[in-house]
Each structure stands twice: as structure tokens, then as C-alpha cells.
C-alpha positions in Angstrom: -4.8 6.1 76.3 -4.4 3.6 73.6 -4.9 -0.1 74.2 -1.7 -2.0 73.1 -2.3 -5.2 71.1 0.3 -7.6 72.6 -1.3 -10.9 71.4 0.2 -12.0 68.1 1.7 -15.0 66.4 4.5 -15.2 63.9 6.6 -17.7 62.1 9.4 -17.3 59.5 11.4 -18.9 56.7 14.7 -17.8 55.3 13.0 -15.3 53.0 9.8 -14.3 54.7 8.0 -13.6 58.0 4.3 -14.5 58.5 2.6 -12.4 61.3 -1.0 -12.9 62.4 -2.5 -10.1 64.6 -6.1 -10.5 66.1 -8.3 -7.4 66.0 -10.5 -8.1 69.1 -13.7 -7.2 67.2 -12.3 -4.0 65.8 -12.9 -3.2 62.1 -9.7 -2.5 60.1 -9.0 -0.9 56.7 -5.8 -0.6 54.7 -5.7 3.0 55.9 -5.0 1.8 59.5 -1.8 0.0 58.5 1.6 1.6 58.0 4.6 -0.5 57.0 8.2 0.7 56.5 11.5 -1.0 56.0 11.9 -1.8 59.7 8.8 -0.3 61.3 5.3 -1.7 61.5 2.3 0.1 62.9 -1.5 -0.8 63.1 -3.7 2.0 64.6 -7.4 1.2 65.1 -8.6 3.5 67.9 -8.4 2.7 70.7 -6.2 -0.3 69.8 -2.5 0.2 68.8 0.1 -2.2 67.6 3.7 -1.1 67.0 6.8 -3.1 66.2 10.4 -2.2 65.3 11.4 -5.2 63.2 14.5 -7.2 63.9 15.9 -6.6 60.4 14.8 -4.6 57.3 12.1 -5.9 55.0 11.0 -5.4 51.4 8.1 -3.1 52.1 7.1 -2.8 48.4 6.4 -6.5 47.9 5.1 -7.2 51.4 1.4 -7.5 51.9 -1.4 -7.5 54.5 -4.7 -9.3 54.3 -7.7 -8.3 56.5 -10.3 -11.1 57.2 -11.9 -13.3 59.8 -11.1 -10.9 62.6 -7.3 -11.0 61.9 -4.7 -9.2 59.9 -2.2 -11.5 58.1 1.1 -10.0 57.2 3.5 -11.5 54.7 6.8 -9.6 55.2 9.6 -10.5 52.8 13.2 -10.1 54.2 15.7 -8.1 52.3 18.5 -10.6 53.2 17.8 -14.3 53.7 18.4 -15.1 57.3 16.7 -16.4 60.4 15.6 -13.8 62.9 16.2 -14.4 66.7 12.9 -12.5 67.4 10.2 -10.5 65.6 11.2 -7.1 67.1 14.5 -5.4 67.8 15.5 -6.1 71.4 17.5 -3.9 73.8 16.9 -0.7 71.7 16.9 2.6 73.5 14.2 5.2 73.0 16.4 7.5 70.8 17.0 4.7 68.3 13.3 3.7 68.3 12.4 7.4 67.7 14.9 7.6 64.9 13.6 4.5 63.2 10.0 5.8 63.5 10.9 9.2 62.0 13.0 7.6 59.3 10.1 5.3 58.3 7.6 8.1 58.1 10.1 10.3 56.0 10.7 7.5 53.5 6.9 6.9 53.3 6.3 10.5 52.5 9.1 10.5 49.8 7.8 7.3 48.3 4.2 8.7 48.1 5.6 11.9 46.5 7.5 9.8 43.8 4.4 7.8 43.1 2.3 11.0 42.7 4.9 12.4 40.3 5.0 9.1 38.3 1.2 9.2 38.0 1.2 12.8 36.9 3.8 12.0 34.2 1.8 8.9 33.1 -1.4 11.0 32.9 0.3 13.6 30.8 1.7 11.0 28.4 -1.8 9.5 28.1 -3.2 12.9 27.3 -0.5 13.5 24.7 -1.2 10.1 23.1 -4.9 10.8 23.0 -4.3 14.2 21.4 -1.9 12.7 18.8 -4.4 10.0 18.0 -7.2 12.5 17.5 -5.0 14.6 15.2 -4.2 11.6 13.1 -7.9 10.7 12.8 -8.7 14.3 11.8 -5.8 14.3 9.3 -7.0 11.1 7.7 -10.6 12.4 7.5 -9.4 15.7 5.9 -7.3 13.7 3.4 -10.3 11.5 2.5 -12.4 14.7 1.8 -9.7 16.2 -0.3 -9.4 13.0 -2.3 -13.2 12.9 -2.8 -13.1 16.5 -4.0 -10.3 15.8 -6.4 -12.2 12.7 -7.9 -15.3 14.9 -8.4 -13.2 17.6 -10.1 -11.7 15.0 -12.5 -15.2 13.6 -13.2 -16.6 17.1 -14.1 -13.5 17.8 -16.3 -14.1 14.6 -18.2 -17.8 15.4 -18.7 -16.9 18.9 -20.0 -14.4 17.5 -22.4 -16.9 15.0 -23.7 -19.4 17.8 -24.2 -17.0 19.8 -26.2 -16.2 16.8 -28.4 -19.9 16.3 -29.1 -20.2 20.0 -30.0 -17.4 19.6 -32.5 -19.1 16.6 -34.1 -22.3 18.6 -34.4 -20.5 21.4 -36.2 -19.0 19.0 -38.7 -22.4 17.5 -39.4 -23.9 21.0 -40.1 -21.1 21.9 -42.5 -21.6 18.5 -44.4 -25.4 19.3 -44.6 -24.7 22.8 -46.0 -22.3 21.3 -48.7 -25.2 18.9 -49.7 -27.6 21.7 -50.1 -25.2 23.7 -52.2 -24.6 20.7 -54.5 -28.3 20.3 -54.9 -28.8 24.0 -56.0 -25.9 23.6 -58.5 -27.6 20.6 -60.0 -30.9 22.4 -60.3 -29.1 25.3 -62.2 -27.5 22.9 -64.6 -30.9 21.3 -65.3 -32.4 24.7 -66.0 -29.7 25.5 -68.5 -30.1 22.2 -70.3 -33.9 22.8 -70.6 -33.4 26.3 -72.2 -31.0 24.9 -74.7 -33.5 22.1 -75.7 -36.2 24.7 -76.2 -34.1 26.7 -78.6 -33.1 23.6 -80.7 -36.4 21.7 -81.0 -39.1 23.0 -83.6 -42.5 24.3 -82.6 -44.3 21.1 -83.8 -43.0 19.0 -81.0 -43.2 21.7 -78.4 -45.8 19.9 -76.3 -43.9 16.6 -76.3 -40.6 18.2 -75.4 -42.2 20.1 -72.6 -43.8 17.0 -71.3 -40.5 15.1 -71.5 -38.5 17.9 -69.9 -41.1 18.1 -67.1 -40.9 14.5 -66.5 -37.1 14.6 -66.5 -37.1 17.5 -64.1 -39.4 15.7 -61.7 -37.4 12.5 -61.8 -34.2 14.5 -61.3 -35.5 16.3 -58.2 -36.8 13.1 -56.7 -33.4 11.4 -57.4 -31.4 14.3 -55.8 -33.7 14.2 -52.7 -33.1 10.5 -52.3 -29.4 10.9 -52.8 -29.4 13.6 -50.2 -31.1 11.4 -47.6 -28.6 8.6 -48.4 -25.6 10.9 -48.1 -26.6 12.6 -44.9 -28.1 10.1 -42.4 -29.5 11.3 -39.1 -26.9 11.7 -36.3 -26.6 8.9 -33.9 -27.4 9.4 -30.2 -24.5 9.1 -27.8 -24.7 6.1 -25.4 -22.5 3.8 -23.4 -22.6 0.1 -24.0 -22.0 -2.0 -20.8 -20.8 -5.5 -21.2 -21.7 -7.7 -18.2 -20.2 -11.1 -17.4 -21.6 -13.8 -15.2 -20.3 -13.1 -11.7 -18.2 -15.7 -10.1 -17.4 -15.9 -6.3 -15.0 -18.8 -6.8 -11.7 -18.6 -8.8 -12.4 -21.7 -10.8 -14.1 -21.6 -14.2 -17.8 -22.5 -14.3 -17.3 -25.5 -16.4 -14.7 -26.8 -13.7 -16.7 -26.1 -10.6 -19.3 -27.9 -8.6 -22.3 -25.6 -9.0 -24.6 -27.3 -6.5 -22.0 -27.4 -3.7 -21.0 -23.8 -4.3 -24.6 -22.6 -4.3 -25.2 -24.3 -1.0 -22.0 -22.8 0.5 -23.0 -19.3 -0.6 -26.5 -19.8 0.7 -25.2 -20.8 4.1 -22.8 -17.7 4.2 -25.6 -15.3 3.3 -27.8 -16.8 6.0 -25.1 -16.5 8.6 -24.5 -12.8 7.7 -28.3 -12.1 7.8 -28.5 -13.6 11.3 -25.5 -11.5 12.5 -26.8 -8.3 11.0 -30.3 -8.8 12.2 -29.0 -8.8 15.8 -26.7 -5.8 15.3 -29.0 -2.9 14.3 -26.4 -0.4 15.5 -24.0 -1.5 12.6 -26.1 0.5 10.2 -24.5 3.8 11.6 -20.9 2.5 11.7 -18.2 2.9 9.0 -16.9 -0.1 7.3 -13.7 -0.3 9.3 -15.6 0.0 12.5 -17.3 -3.3 11.7 -13.9 -5.1 11.9 -13.3 -7.1 15.1 -9.6 -6.5 14.9 -10.1 -2.7 14.6 -12.4 -2.9 17.6 -9.9 -4.9 19.6 -7.2 -2.3 18.9 -9.6 0.5 20.0 -10.4 -1.4 23.2 -6.6 -1.8 23.9 -6.0 1.9 23.5 -9.0 2.7 25.8 -7.7 0.2 28.4 -4.2 1.9 28.3 -5.8 5.3 28.9 -7.8 4.0 31.9 -11.2 4.1 30.1 -12.2 0.6 31.2 -16.0 1.0 30.5 -15.3 2.2 27.0 -12.9 -0.7 26.4 -15.6 -3.2 27.6 -18.0 -1.7 25.1 -15.5 -2.1 22.3 -14.8 -5.7 23.2 -18.5 -6.4 23.5 -19.2 -5.3 20.0 -16.2 -7.2 18.7 -17.4 -10.4 20.4 -20.8 -10.1 18.8 -19.1 -9.8 15.5 -16.7 -12.7 16.1 -16.9 -14.8 19.2 -14.1 -17.2 18.2 -11.2 -14.8 19.1 -9.8 -15.7 22.5 -7.9 -12.4 22.9 -11.2 -10.5 23.0 -12.4 -12.5 26.0 -8.9 -12.3 27.6 -8.7 -8.5 27.3 -12.3 -8.1 28.5 -11.5 -10.1 31.6 -8.7 -7.6 32.4 -11.2 -4.8 32.2 -13.7 -6.6 34.4 -10.9 -7.1 37.0 -10.2 -3.3 37.0 -14.0 -2.6 37.4 -14.3 -5.3 40.2 -16.8 -7.3 38.1 -15.2 -10.5 39.4 -17.8 -13.1 38.2 -17.7 -11.6 34.7 -13.9 -11.8 34.8 -14.0 -15.5 35.7 -16.5 -16.2 32.9 -14.4 -14.4 30.2 -11.2 -16.1 31.4 -12.8 -19.5 31.2 -14.2 -18.8 27.7 -10.7 -17.7 26.6 -9.3 -21.0 27.9 -11.9 -22.9 26.0 -10.9 -21.2 22.8 -7.2 -21.6 23.4 -7.3 -25.3 22.5 -5.3 -27.3 21.7 -2.5 -26.1 23.9 0.5 -25.3 21.7 3.6 -23.2 22.2 2.1 -20.2 20.3 -0.7 -19.7 22.8 1.3 -20.4 26.0 1.4 -16.7 27.0 -2.4 -16.2 26.5 -3.1 -19.3 28.5 -0.9 -18.1 31.4 -2.7 -14.7 31.4 -6.1 -16.5 31.4 -5.2 -18.7 34.4 -3.7 -15.7 36.3 -6.7 -13.4 35.7 -9.2 -16.1 36.7 -7.1 -17.0 39.8 -6.9 -13.3 40.8 -10.7 -13.0 40.5 -11.2 -16.1 42.7 -8.7 -14.8 45.3 -10.5 -11.4 45.5 -13.7 -13.3 46.1 -11.8 -15.1 48.9 -12.0 -18.5 47.0 -8.3 -19.1 47.7 -8.4 -22.9 46.8 -9.8 -22.3 43.3 -7.4 -19.4 42.9 -4.4 -21.4 43.9 -5.4 -24.1 41.3 -5.3 -21.5 38.5 -1.9 -20.2 39.7 -0.4 -23.6 39.8 -1.8 -24.3 36.3 0.0 -21.1 35.1 3.2 -22.3 36.8 3.0 -25.6 34.9 2.9 -23.6 31.7 5.6 -21.1 32.6 7.6 -22.5 35.6 10.3 -19.8 35.3 7.9 -16.9 36.1 8.9 -15.7 39.6 6.0 -13.3 40.0 3.4 -16.1 39.6 5.4 -18.3 41.9 5.5 -15.5 44.5 1.7 -14.9 44.2 1.0 -18.6 44.6 3.2 -18.7 47.8 1.1 -15.9 49.2 -2.1 -17.7 48.5 -0.8 -20.9 50.2 0.0 -18.9 53.3 -3.4 -17.2 53.2 -5.1 -20.7 53.0 -2.9 -22.0 55.9 -3.7 -18.8 58.0 -7.4 -19.2 57.3 -7.3 -22.9 58.4 -5.4 -22.1 61.5 -7.8 -19.2 62.5 -10.8 -21.5 61.9 
């Protein structure tokens, strides 16, 4: 036989009912609680609490908090009104049985719809991951094809250059052959002149003419050889002349710049890069785009959307090490830590984001609201309701029209009041 829990306390406003149920030392979990539109049940063997509510409630937004030996219910009414009592009075057994069965049936239908929605969402995430993978592979394939095309063009240019050099060599050989032929013709002409001189000059001066002709022939051959060397110089070796200019980092001309200040600035930049790269040995294996904090942030966002929170945290960690001045990196990493129940780290990242989101301007209002809400959520999950309420109230000051934040802040106030009453 179950032991009925009759002791409870409740109070109400026009829009909500606040119910406190003592557990008498029993240990409750969310699985022990069932809540429908007009039916509430808590089953912790051997204890049982059952209530057919006076009017329907919004079971989707209603909540239950277990702590300090009590269960605190916050039940939001569907229609603003004051109830005469917590439960429905003067109801026969048939009506109560109908309300129970109707509540269980609606709960089954709701669970089925949520399961279908999760299935559809999972399929969409798989489809998105497949499309992203295909895009990456297509980009890599295009990059390889472009590289092959560039190498093909380079080889074609080298082959064309080699052909042109061969043509120049053939031209040089033809010129050389023409020079040799001209030299032979000159020698034949000299021989004919010598024979003609022998026939004309008497025998008396034979020795002298022979000596003169010999001298003339020697001088002629030497002259022709020198002429050949002058006409046909050695071919020049092919080479490429590179013209280098003084590198300039700054757009101004060297005569208009401040050399000392520029050198100091460049030295500081190089030192900062050296310090960063010395701490990031894993950057050596990364591509150039993977060293971009914005690219890593987008990658972490995609992993978060797919439910891969640990992968998203790793992407944000590397991005933070590359640039620790981007508040969105800490803000997104805080959301991942909330999903992973790393509550203290979520508080640290939210606080760091708020430090970087200064001064407060209209452009960063949305980011500041998220930072306060995420830090307040982490405080509340650590049961530090006072600190959490401060963050929610700070978010309301920035965005007073946000009904969801106002509703959550109201829940925290009631939890604080319930905790104070129980203590």
C-alpha cells in the first residue's frame, strides 16, 4: 500500500501556482515526477502524491526543483485567474480516471513528437555534415587540378624555351660554315695571284719574289684568322637577370618615413609572433587557413550545432591561443561548457567575455545579454541563486523587453524565497 503525501503548501498569483511538497527523507529524481495539463503525480515508493488540478496549466513551461528535502513546483496557468483551491473538488471517480488517462495519453503523444523531431534534426545534421565534407573534398580536388595545370604550363614554357635555344644554335652553325667557305675562297684567290706573279717576274728576282709572296701569304692568313674570330664571337650563355628592390613594409617612401620608429615597430611585431609560435608547436602541421582565429571560430560553431561540444571546445581553445582579444570566442566556449556541465569554466569564460565587451555600446548589447544569461545559468546550476539572479537582472537592464529572461528571473526569485522559507 502506498503512503499518501498529504502535507504540502501552496500559494498563487494571477499567472502561476507555487507548490512545495516535503519528501520525508525520500530521495527524488526527475523520473519520479509526472505533470500534465491538469494532473500532477509524484511517485517515490512507498510515498505517493497525486493531484487533479483546479484548472489547466502550461505543462511545457512549468518546472520542478528538487532540493533541501523538498520539491518546489512552479506551475504556470493557461488562463490568468485565482483558483479557489489547488485540486478539483467534488469530482467523481469516472472524471478523475478520465483526467488521468487523458494526461498519460497526451504525455505519450508529446514524447513521440519529441522523438520524431530529434530524429529529423539528427538527419538534418548528418546531411549538413555530408554536404560540408563533399565541399571540402571538391575544393581539395580543384586545388590539385589547378596545381597540375600550373605545372603543365611551366613544362610547356620550358620546352618552348629549349626549342628557341636550338634554333639559335642552328643559326650560329650556319654562320660559322659561311665564314669557313669565305676563308677558303680567299685562299684560292691568293693562290691564283701567286701563280700569275711567278709567270710575269724574271728569274733573277725569283728568290725575292718568293720571299715577298711568302710574307704576303702569311700575313693574309693571319689577317683572315683574326677577321674570322672578330666576325664569329663565342655564343653567350643563357641566363636570367633578377632585379631586386629594397623591401618596404610601409606604404610611404623611404625618404618620407621615420626609419627608427618603423624598425622598432617591426621588431616588436616579430618578437610577438615568435612568442606566439614558440607556444604553439602544433601550428607547424596546420594549413594556413587553419591558423586563422575566425576560421577556427566558424569551425567550432559548426561542431556545436552538430552536438560535438568537445570538438567545439578544442577549436575555440586554439583560436583563443591565437587571439585572446575576441569576446565571441569566450562567449561560445562558455555555451559549450554549459552543455558539458563544466560550470566553473562557463563562469570564467562568461566573465572574460564581459571584460572584453567594454565599453558597453549598442553594437555589443546582444553579446553582453548572452554573457550574463550564461553566467547566471551556471550560477543557478551550482545552486548559487543570489549570484545567478544578479546576472539575470543585469541582462534585463540591457534588454528589458525579453520575456524569456524575465520569466527565468521570476523562477529564480521564487526558488530563493522557497529556500529561505524551508530554512
